[in-house]
Every structure is written in C-alpha cells, then in structure tokens.
N, CA, C, O and the ligand as a Tripos MOL2 file, in Angstrom:
@<TRIPOS>MOLECULE
protein
  229   227    58     0     0
PROTEIN
NO_CHARGES

@<TRIPOS>ATOM
      1 N         -16.6050    1.5880   22.2280 N.3       1 MET1
      2 CA        -15.5690    1.7420   21.1990 C.3       1 MET1
      3 C         -15.2840    0.4060   20.5210 C.2       1 MET1
      4 O         -15.1760   -0.6320   21.1740 O.2       1 MET1
      5 N         -15.1690    0.4560   19.2290 N.am      2 ARG2
      6 CA        -14.8610   -0.7540   18.5090 C.3       2 ARG2
      7 C         -13.3580   -0.9360   18.4150 C.2       2 ARG2
      8 O         -12.5870    0.0220   18.4580 O.2       2 ARG2
      9 N         -12.9770   -2.1640   18.2890 N.am      3 ASN3
     10 CA        -11.5610   -2.4330   18.0660 C.3       3 ASN3
     11 C         -11.1630   -1.9180   16.6790 C.2       3 ASN3
     12 O         -11.9120   -2.0410   15.7090 O.2       3 ASN3
     13 N          -9.9920   -1.3530   16.6180 N.am      4 ILE4
     14 CA         -9.5050   -0.9110   15.3200 C.3       4 ILE4
     15 C          -8.7520   -2.0770   14.6850 C.2       4 ILE4
     16 O          -7.6910   -2.4980   15.1460 O.2       4 ILE4
     17 N          -9.3400   -2.5680   13.6260 N.am      5 LYS5
     18 CA         -8.7390   -3.7050   12.9650 C.3       5 LYS5
     19 C          -7.8270   -3.2370   11.8330 C.2       5 LYS5
     20 O          -8.1450   -2.3070   11.0920 O.2       5 LYS5
     21 N          -6.7260   -3.8900   11.7280 N.am      6 LEU6
     22 CA         -5.8190   -3.5370   10.6380 C.3       6 LEU6
     23 C          -6.3810   -4.0220    9.3190 C.2       6 LEU6
     24 O          -6.4570   -5.2230    9.0560 O.2       6 LEU6
     25 N          -6.7640   -3.0900    8.5160 N.am      7 ASP7
     26 CA         -7.3650   -3.4230    7.2310 C.3       7 ASP7
     27 C          -6.3020   -3.3180    6.1520 C.2       7 ASP7
     28 O          -5.9540   -2.2230    5.7090 O.2       7 ASP7
     29 N          -5.7980   -4.4560    5.7380 N.am      8 THR8
     30 CA         -4.7010   -4.4290    4.7700 C.3       8 THR8
     31 C          -5.1560   -3.9630    3.4120 C.2       8 THR8
     32 O          -4.3350   -3.5790    2.5790 O.2       8 THR8
     33 N          -6.4490   -3.9900    3.1770 N.am      9 LYS9
     34 CA         -6.9200   -3.5420    1.8630 C.3       9 LYS9
     35 C          -6.9060   -2.0240    1.7530 C.2       9 LYS9
     36 O          -6.9110   -1.4730    0.6520 O.2       9 LYS9
     37 N          -6.8900   -1.3620    2.8830 N.am     10 SER10
     38 CA         -6.9510    0.0960    2.8200 C.3      10 SER10
     39 C          -5.5670    0.7160    2.9670 C.2      10 SER10
     40 O          -5.4030    1.9260    2.8130 O.2      10 SER10
     41 N          -4.5860   -0.1060    3.2600 N.am     11 ILE11
     42 CA         -3.2250    0.4190    3.3790 C.3      11 ILE11
     43 C          -2.5300    0.2530    2.0380 C.2      11 ILE11
     44 O          -2.5750   -0.8070    1.4140 O.2      11 ILE11
     45 N          -1.8970    1.3180    1.6210 N.am     12 ARG12
     46 CA         -1.2170    1.2450    0.3320 C.3      12 ARG12
     47 C           0.2370    1.6400    0.4910 C.2      12 ARG12
     48 O           0.5970    2.4340    1.3600 O.2      12 ARG12
     49 N           1.0380    1.0840   -0.3470 N.am     13 TYR13
     50 CA          2.4450    1.4270   -0.3820 C.3      13 TYR13
     51 C           2.7880    1.9700   -1.7580 C.2      13 TYR13
     52 O           2.3030    1.4870   -2.7800 O.2      13 TYR13
     53 N           3.6390    2.9890   -1.7540 N.am     14 ARG14
     54 CA          4.0630    3.5640   -3.0310 C.3      14 ARG14
     55 C           5.5530    3.2880   -3.2120 C.2      14 ARG14
     56 O           6.3580    3.5150   -2.3090 O.2      14 ARG14
     57 N           5.8920    2.8070   -4.3660 N.am     15 CYS15
     58 CA          7.2910    2.5690   -4.6940 C.3      15 CYS15
     59 C           7.9800    3.9030   -4.9250 C.2      15 CYS15
     60 O           7.4890    4.7390   -5.6840 O.2      15 CYS15
     61 N           9.1110    4.1010   -4.2740 N.am     16 LEU16
     62 CA          9.8130    5.3840   -4.4200 C.3      16 LEU16
     63 C          10.5980    5.4630   -5.7180 C.2      16 LEU16
     64 O          11.1410    6.5130   -6.0630 O.2      16 LEU16
     65 N          10.6520    4.3840   -6.4130 N.am     17 LYS17
     66 CA         11.3940    4.4050   -7.6730 C.3      17 LYS17
     67 C          10.4670    4.6190   -8.8600 C.2      17 LYS17
     68 O          10.6690    5.5400   -9.6510 O.2      17 LYS17
     69 N           9.4590    3.7780   -8.9860 N.am     18 CYS18
     70 CA          8.6010    3.8530  -10.1740 C.3      18 CYS18
     71 C           7.2680    4.5550   -9.8670 C.2      18 CYS18
     72 O           6.5130    4.8910  -10.7800 O.2      18 CYS18
     73 N           6.9920    4.7700   -8.5920 N.am     19 GLY19
     74 CA          5.7890    5.5150   -8.2410 C.3      19 GLY19
     75 C           4.5080    4.7070   -8.2550 C.2      19 GLY19
     76 O           3.4280    5.2570   -8.0390 O.2      19 GLY19
     77 N           4.6090    3.4220   -8.5040 N.am     20 SER20
     78 CA          3.4230    2.5930   -8.5030 C.3      20 SER20
     79 C           2.9110    2.3940   -7.0810 C.2      20 SER20
     80 O           3.6960    2.3130   -6.1360 O.2      20 SER20
     81 N           1.6080    2.3170   -6.9380 N.am     21 VAL21
     82 CA          1.0060    2.1410   -5.6290 C.3      21 VAL21
     83 C           0.3860    0.7500   -5.5390 C.2      21 VAL21
     84 O          -0.3260    0.3080   -6.4410 O.2      21 VAL21
     85 N           0.6700    0.0840   -4.4470 N.am     22 PHE22
     86 CA          0.1560   -1.2710   -4.2660 C.3      22 PHE22
     87 C          -0.5120   -1.3710   -2.9040 C.2      22 PHE22
     88 O          -0.1390   -0.6680   -1.9640 O.2      22 PHE22
     89 N          -1.4920   -2.2410   -2.8050 N.am     23 THR23
     90 CA         -2.1200   -2.4560   -1.5080 C.3      23 THR23
     91 C          -1.2270   -3.3530   -0.6620 C.2      23 THR23
     92 O          -0.3890   -4.0930   -1.1780 O.2      23 THR23
     93 N          -1.4270   -3.2710    0.6440 N.am     24 ALA24
     94 CA         -0.6510   -4.1000    1.5490 C.3      24 ALA24
     95 C          -0.9050   -5.5820    1.3000 C.2      24 ALA24
     96 O          -0.0630   -6.4310    1.5920 O.2      24 ALA24
     97 N          -2.0700   -5.8730    0.7590 N.am     25 THR25
     98 CA         -2.3950   -7.2640    0.4390 C.3      25 THR25
     99 C          -1.4340   -7.8050   -0.6100 C.2      25 THR25
    100 O          -0.9310   -8.9230   -0.4990 O.2      25 THR25
    101 N          -1.1920   -6.9970   -1.6200 N.am     26 VAL26
    102 CA         -0.2710   -7.4060   -2.6850 C.3      26 VAL26
    103 C           1.1330   -7.5490   -2.1250 C.2      26 VAL26
    104 O           1.8500   -8.4990   -2.4410 O.2      26 VAL26
    105 N           1.5150   -6.5970   -1.2930 N.am     27 ILE27
    106 CA          2.8570   -6.6180   -0.7250 C.3      27 ILE27
    107 C           3.0540   -7.8370    0.1620 C.2      27 ILE27
    108 O           4.1070   -8.4750    0.1470 O.2      27 ILE27
    109 N           2.0260   -8.1450    0.9280 N.am     28 SER28
    110 CA          2.1560   -9.2400    1.8880 C.3      28 SER28
    111 C           2.1980  -10.6090    1.2180 C.2      28 SER28
    112 O           2.5740  -11.6020    1.8420 O.2      28 SER28
    113 N           1.8170  -10.6570   -0.0380 N.am     29 GLN29
    114 CA          1.8650  -11.9290   -0.7500 C.3      29 GLN29
    115 C           3.2830  -12.2590   -1.2170 C.2      29 GLN29
    116 O           3.5590  -13.3540   -1.7060 O.2      29 GLN29
    117 N           4.1590  -11.2890   -1.0520 N.am     30 GLN30
    118 CA          5.5280  -11.5210   -1.4770 C.3      30 GLN30
    119 C           6.3600  -11.9810   -0.2900 C.2      30 GLN30
    120 O           5.9490  -11.8650    0.8640 O.2      30 GLN30
    121 N           7.5240  -12.4990   -0.6000 N.am     31 SER31
    122 CA          8.3740  -13.0100    0.4670 C.3      31 SER31
    123 C           8.9760  -11.8730    1.2890 C.2      31 SER31
    124 O           9.2810  -12.0590    2.4660 O.2      31 SER31
    125 N           9.1450  -10.7260    0.6960 N.am     32 PHE32
    126 CA          9.6120   -9.5760    1.4540 C.3      32 PHE32
    127 C           9.1080   -8.2850    0.8300 C.2      32 PHE32
    128 O           8.5570   -8.2770   -0.2700 O.2      32 PHE32
    129 N           9.3050   -7.2210    1.5440 N.am     33 LEU33
    130 CA          8.7640   -5.9330    1.1120 C.3      33 LEU33
    131 C           9.5180   -5.4080   -0.0950 C.2      33 LEU33
    132 O          10.6770   -5.0040   -0.0050 O.2      33 LEU33
    133 N           8.8390   -5.4260   -1.2080 N.am     34 LYS34
    134 CA          9.4540   -4.8540   -2.4080 C.3      34 LYS34
    135 C           8.3610   -4.4840   -3.3950 C.2      34 LYS34
    136 O           7.2090   -4.8980   -3.2600 O.2      34 LYS34
    137 N           8.7410   -3.7050   -4.3780 N.am     35 CYS35
    138 CA          7.8020   -3.3260   -5.4100 C.3      35 CYS35
    139 C           7.5540   -4.5040   -6.3510 C.2      35 CYS35
    140 O           8.5060   -5.0450   -6.9130 O.2      35 CYS35
    141 N           6.3140   -4.9070   -6.5340 N.am     36 PRO36
    142 CA          6.0100   -6.0270   -7.4420 C.3      36 PRO36
    143 C           6.3420   -5.7150   -8.8830 C.2      36 PRO36
    144 O           6.4950   -6.6190   -9.7040 O.2      36 PRO36
    145 N           6.4530   -4.4510   -9.1860 N.am     37 LYS37
    146 CA          6.6370   -4.0370  -10.5780 C.3      37 LYS37
    147 C           8.1180   -3.9580  -10.9510 C.2      37 LYS37
    148 O           8.5400   -4.5060  -11.9690 O.2      37 LYS37
    149 N           8.8910   -3.2790  -10.1240 N.am     38 CYS38
    150 CA         10.2900   -3.0630  -10.4700 C.3      38 CYS38
    151 C          11.2480   -3.6660   -9.4540 C.2      38 CYS38
    152 O          12.4640   -3.5540   -9.6120 O.2      38 CYS38
    153 N          10.7180   -4.3070   -8.4090 N.am     39 ASN39
    154 CA         11.5200   -4.9870   -7.3930 C.3      39 ASN39
    155 C          12.3480   -4.0380   -6.5390 C.2      39 ASN39
    156 O          13.2540   -4.4750   -5.8290 O.2      39 ASN39
    157 N          12.0550   -2.7670   -6.5980 N.am     40 PHE40
    158 CA         12.7140   -1.8150   -5.7250 C.3      40 PHE40
    159 C          12.2340   -2.0540   -4.2950 C.2      40 PHE40
    160 O          11.0560   -2.3270   -4.0650 O.2      40 PHE40
    161 N          13.1410   -1.9510   -3.3540 N.am     41 THR41
    162 CA         12.8030   -2.3900   -1.9950 C.3      41 THR41
    163 C          12.4120   -1.2430   -1.0600 C.2      41 THR41
    164 O          12.1210   -1.4720    0.1140 O.2      41 THR41
    165 N          12.4040   -0.0270   -1.5690 N.am     42 VAL42
    166 CA         12.0140    1.0880   -0.6980 C.3      42 VAL42
    167 C          10.6110    1.5560   -1.0620 C.2      42 VAL42
    168 O          10.3820    2.1430   -2.1200 O.2      42 VAL42
    169 N           9.6870    1.2820   -0.1600 N.am     43 LEU43
    170 CA          8.3000    1.6790   -0.3720 C.3      43 LEU43
    171 C           7.8780    2.5830    0.7630 C.2      43 LEU43
    172 O           8.3040    2.4150    1.9050 O.2      43 LEU43
    173 N           7.0400    3.5370    0.4340 N.am     44 GLU44
    174 CA          6.5190    4.3820    1.5060 C.3      44 GLU44
    175 C           5.0300    4.0700    1.6860 C.2      44 GLU44
    176 O           4.2970    3.7940    0.7370 O.2      44 GLU44
    177 N           4.6370    4.1300    2.9290 N.am     45 LYS45
    178 CA          3.2330    3.8730    3.2350 C.3      45 LYS45
    179 C           2.4160    5.0840    2.8550 C.2      45 LYS45
    180 O           2.7380    6.2100    3.2340 O.2      45 LYS45
    181 N           1.3670    4.8510    2.1120 N.am     46 VAL46
    182 CA          0.4990    5.9460    1.6840 C.3      46 VAL46
    183 C          -0.6290    6.0930    2.7010 C.2      46 VAL46
    184 O          -1.4000    5.1640    2.9430 O.2      46 VAL46
    185 N          -0.7000    7.2660    3.2800 N.am     47 ARG47
    186 CA         -1.7690    7.4830    4.2510 C.3      47 ARG47
    187 C          -3.0870    7.6650    3.5250 C.2      47 ARG47
    188 O          -3.1640    8.2760    2.4590 O.2      47 ARG47
    189 N          -4.1080    7.1190    4.1350 N.am     48 ARG48
    190 CA         -5.4090    7.2140    3.4680 C.3      48 ARG48
    191 C          -6.2870    8.2960    4.0700 C.2      48 ARG48
    192 O          -7.4480    8.4470    3.6910 O.2      48 ARG48
    193 N          -5.7370    9.0390    4.9960 N.am     49 ASP49
    194 CA         -6.5500   10.0740    5.6000 C.3      49 ASP49
    195 C          -6.3600   11.4110    4.9110 C.2      49 ASP49
    196 O          -6.4590   12.4690    5.5320 O.2      49 ASP49
    197 N          -6.0870   11.3470    3.6280 N.am     50 MET50
    198 CA         -5.9130   12.5580    2.8520 C.3      50 MET50
    199 C          -7.1690   12.8130    2.0380 C.2      50 MET50
    200 O          -7.1300   12.8130    0.8080 O.2      50 MET50
    201 N          -8.2760   13.0280    2.7210 N.am     51 GLY51
    202 CA         -9.5240   13.2370    2.0240 C.3      51 GLY51
    203 C         -10.2730   11.9360    1.8620 C.2      51 GLY51
    204 O          -9.7610   10.8560    2.1570 O.2      51 GLY51
    205 N         -11.4590   12.0600    1.4020 N.am     52 ASN52
    206 CA        -12.3310   10.8840    1.2930 C.3      52 ASN52
    207 C         -12.5860   10.5170   -0.1560 C.2      52 ASN52
    208 O         -13.6520   10.0070   -0.5000 O.2      52 ASN52
    209 N         -11.6300   10.7730   -0.9760 N.am     53 ARG53
    210 CA        -11.8380   10.4510   -2.3790 C.3      53 ARG53
    211 C         -11.8840    8.9560   -2.5860 C.2      53 ARG53
    212 O         -11.1720    8.2050   -1.9200 O.2      53 ARG53
    213 N         -12.7020    8.5330   -3.4890 N.am     54 VAL54
    214 CA        -12.7890    7.1170   -3.8420 C.3      54 VAL54
    215 C         -12.0360    6.9300   -5.1420 C.2      54 VAL54
    216 O         -12.2580    7.6390   -6.1240 O.2      54 VAL54
    217 N         -11.1470    5.9660   -5.1220 N.am     55 LEU55
    218 CA        -10.3640    5.7100   -6.3130 C.3      55 LEU55
    219 C         -11.2320    5.0280   -7.3560 C.2      55 LEU55
    220 O         -11.8410    3.9900   -7.0980 O.2      55 LEU55
    221 N         -11.2780    5.6170   -8.5160 N.am     56 ALA56
    222 CA        -12.0210    5.0030   -9.6090 C.3      56 ALA56
    223 C         -11.0980    4.0930  -10.3930 C.2      56 ALA56
    224 O         -10.1230    4.5520  -10.9880 O.2      56 ALA56
    225 N         -11.3900    2.8460  -10.3950 N.am     57 ARG57
    226 CA        -10.5520    1.9010  -11.1240 C.3      57 ARG57
    227 C         -11.2780    1.3380  -12.3100 C.2      57 ARG57
    228 O         -10.7220    0.5210  -13.0430 O.2      57 ARG57
    229 ZN          8.5950    0.1540   -8.3580 Zn       58 ZN58
@<TRIPOS>BOND
     1     1     2 1
     2     2     3 1
     3     3     4 2
     4     3     5 am
     5     5     6 1
     6     6     7 1
     7     7     8 2
     8     7     9 am
     9     9    10 1
    10    10    11 1
    11    11    12 2
    12    11    13 am
    13    13    14 1
    14    14    15 1
    15    15    16 2
    16    15    17 am
    17    17    18 1
    18    18    19 1
    19    19    20 2
    20    19    21 am
    21    21    22 1
    22    22    23 1
    23    23    24 2
    24    23    25 am
    25    25    26 1
    26    26    27 1
    27    27    28 2
    28    27    29 am
    29    29    30 1
    30    30    31 1
    31    31    32 2
    32    31    33 am
    33    33    34 1
    34    34    35 1
    35    35    36 2
    36    35    37 am
    37    37    38 1
    38    38    39 1
    39    39    40 2
    40    39    41 am
    41    41    42 1
    42    42    43 1
    43    43    44 2
    44    43    45 am
    45    45    46 1
    46    46    47 1
    47    47    48 2
    48    47    49 am
    49    49    50 1
    50    50    51 1
    51    51    52 2
    52    51    53 am
    53    53    54 1
    54    54    55 1
    55    55    56 2
    56    55    57 am
    57    57    58 1
    58    58    59 1
    59    59    60 2
    60    59    61 am
    61    61    62 1
    62    62    63 1
    63    63    64 2
    64    63    65 am
    65    65    66 1
    66    66    67 1
    67    67    68 2
    68    67    69 am
    69    69    70 1
    70    70    71 1
    71    71    72 2
    72    71    73 am
    73    73    74 1
    74    74    75 1
    75    75    76 2
    76    75    77 am
    77    77    78 1
    78    78    79 1
    79    79    80 2
    80    79    81 am
    81    81    82 1
    82    82    83 1
    83    83    84 2
    84    83    85 am
    85    85    86 1
    86    86    87 1
    87    87    88 2
    88    87    89 am
    89    89    90 1
    90    90    91 1
    91    91    92 2
    92    91    93 am
    93    93    94 1
    94    94    95 1
    95    95    96 2
    96    95    97 am
    97    97    98 1
    98    98    99 1
    99    99   100 2
   100    99   101 am
   101   101   102 1
   102   102   103 1
   103   103   104 2
   104   103   105 am
   105   105   106 1
   106   106   107 1
   107   107   108 2
   108   107   109 am
   109   109   110 1
   110   110   111 1
   111   111   112 2
   112   111   113 am
   113   113   114 1
   114   114   115 1
   115   115   116 2
   116   115   117 am
   117   117   118 1
   118   118   119 1
   119   119   120 2
   120   119   121 am
   121   121   122 1
   122   122   123 1
   123   123   124 2
   124   123   125 am
   125   125   126 1
   126   126   127 1
   127   127   128 2
   128   127   129 am
   129   129   130 1
   130   130   131 1
   131   131   132 2
   132   131   133 am
   133   133   134 1
   134   134   135 1
   135   135   136 2
   136   135   137 am
   137   137   138 1
   138   138   139 1
   139   139   140 2
   140   139   141 am
   141   141   142 1
   142   142   143 1
   143   143   144 2
   144   143   145 am
   145   145   146 1
   146   146   147 1
   147   147   148 2
   148   147   149 am
   149   149   150 1
   150   150   151 1
   151   151   152 2
   152   151   153 am
   153   153   154 1
   154   154   155 1
   155   155   156 2
   156   155   157 am
   157   157   158 1
   158   158   159 1
   159   159   160 2
   160   159   161 am
   161   161   162 1
   162   162   163 1
   163   163   164 2
   164   163   165 am
   165   165   166 1
   166   166   167 1
   167   167   168 2
   168   167   169 am
   169   169   170 1
   170   170   171 1
   171   171   172 2
   172   171   173 am
   173   173   174 1
   174   174   175 1
   175   175   176 2
   176   175   177 am
   177   177   178 1
   178   178   179 1
   179   179   180 2
   180   179   181 am
   181   181   182 1
   182   182   183 1
   183   183   184 2
   184   183   185 am
   185   185   186 1
   186   186   187 1
   187   187   188 2
   188   187   189 am
   189   189   190 1
   190   190   191 1
   191   191   192 2
   192   191   193 am
   193   193   194 1
   194   194   195 1
   195   195   196 2
   196   195   197 am
   197   197   198 1
   198   198   199 1
   199   199   200 2
   200   199   201 am
   201   201   202 1
   202   202   203 1
   203   203   204 2
   204   203   205 am
   205   205   206 1
   206   206   207 1
   207   207   208 2
   208   207   209 am
   209   209   210 1
   210   210   211 1
   211   211   212 2
   212   211   213 am
   213   213   214 1
   214   214   215 1
   215   215   216 2
   216   215   217 am
   217   217   218 1
   218   218   219 1
   219   219   220 2
   220   219   221 am
   221   221   222 1
   222   222   223 1
   223   223   224 2
   224   223   225 am
   225   225   226 1
   226   226   227 1
   227   227   228 2
@<TRIPOS>SUBSTRUCTURE
     1 MET1         2 RESIDUE 1 A MET
     2 ARG2         6 RESIDUE 1 A ARG
     3 ASN3        10 RESIDUE 1 A ASN
     4 ILE4        14 RESIDUE 1 A ILE
     5 LYS5        18 RESIDUE 1 A LYS
     6 LEU6        22 RESIDUE 1 A LEU
     7 ASP7        26 RESIDUE 1 A ASP
     8 THR8        30 RESIDUE 1 A THR
     9 LYS9        34 RESIDUE 1 A LYS
    10 SER10       38 RESIDUE 1 A SER
    11 ILE11       42 RESIDUE 1 A ILE
    12 ARG12       46 RESIDUE 1 A ARG
    13 TYR13       50 RESIDUE 1 A TYR
    14 ARG14       54 RESIDUE 1 A ARG
    15 CYS15       58 RESIDUE 1 A CYS
    16 LEU16       62 RESIDUE 1 A LEU
    17 LYS17       66 RESIDUE 1 A LYS
    18 CYS18       70 RESIDUE 1 A CYS
    19 GLY19       74 RESIDUE 1 A GLY
    20 SER20       78 RESIDUE 1 A SER
    21 VAL21       82 RESIDUE 1 A VAL
    22 PHE22       86 RESIDUE 1 A PHE
    23 THR23       90 RESIDUE 1 A THR
    24 ALA24       94 RESIDUE 1 A ALA
    25 THR25       98 RESIDUE 1 A THR
    26 VAL26      102 RESIDUE 1 A VAL
    27 ILE27      106 RESIDUE 1 A ILE
    28 SER28      110 RESIDUE 1 A SER
    29 GLN29      114 RESIDUE 1 A GLN
    30 GLN30      118 RESIDUE 1 A GLN
    31 SER31      122 RESIDUE 1 A SER
    32 PHE32      126 RESIDUE 1 A PHE
    33 LEU33      130 RESIDUE 1 A LEU
    34 LYS34      134 RESIDUE 1 A LYS
    35 CYS35      138 RESIDUE 1 A CYS
    36 PRO36      142 RESIDUE 1 A PRO
    37 LYS37      146 RESIDUE 1 A LYS
    38 CYS38      150 RESIDUE 1 A CYS
    39 ASN39      154 RESIDUE 1 A ASN
    40 PHE40      158 RESIDUE 1 A PHE
    41 THR41      162 RESIDUE 1 A THR
    42 VAL42      166 RESIDUE 1 A VAL
    43 LEU43      170 RESIDUE 1 A LEU
    44 GLU44      174 RESIDUE 1 A GLU
    45 LYS45      178 RESIDUE 1 A LYS
    46 VAL46      182 RESIDUE 1 A VAL
    47 ARG47      186 RESIDUE 1 A ARG
    48 ARG48      190 RESIDUE 1 A ARG
    49 ASP49      194 RESIDUE 1 A ASP
    50 MET50      198 RESIDUE 1 A MET
    51 GLY51      202 RESIDUE 1 A GLY
    52 ASN52      206 RESIDUE 1 A ASN
    53 ARG53      210 RESIDUE 1 A ARG
    54 VAL54      214 RESIDUE 1 A VAL
    55 LEU55      218 RESIDUE 1 A LEU
    56 ALA56      222 RESIDUE 1 A ALA
    57 ARG57      226 RESIDUE 1 A ARG
    58 ZN58       229 GROUP 0 **** ****
C-alpha cells in the first residue's frame, strides 16, 4: 500500500457567497482561510470523488 499524500492541487474549496472555486494551493497562500475573490470566510471543501471528469480550463 502506498502512503496517501495530501495533494493540495486536487483539493478545492468553493466560496459559499460567490460560488467561486479555488484550489487549496491558492487558499494556503493566504494568511487565513477566505475567498480570494470576495474575501468571504466561509468556504466548503469540494469533494473530488464525484466522477472522473477532467476540468477543461
Ligand atoms: Zn467568494
């Protein structure tokens, strides 16, 4: 069994106010947990086990 490493690039947070989704990497670059867009402080963690879709950016 391999160690499960915390991959911050695959964890996303969604702002409950403006609905924007950010990676944990972006969030962790801030001094505290908040939305980089609107500064709202309530974010929900977006689970990535909801299918295997690849986000097209
Ligand atoms: Zn926001």
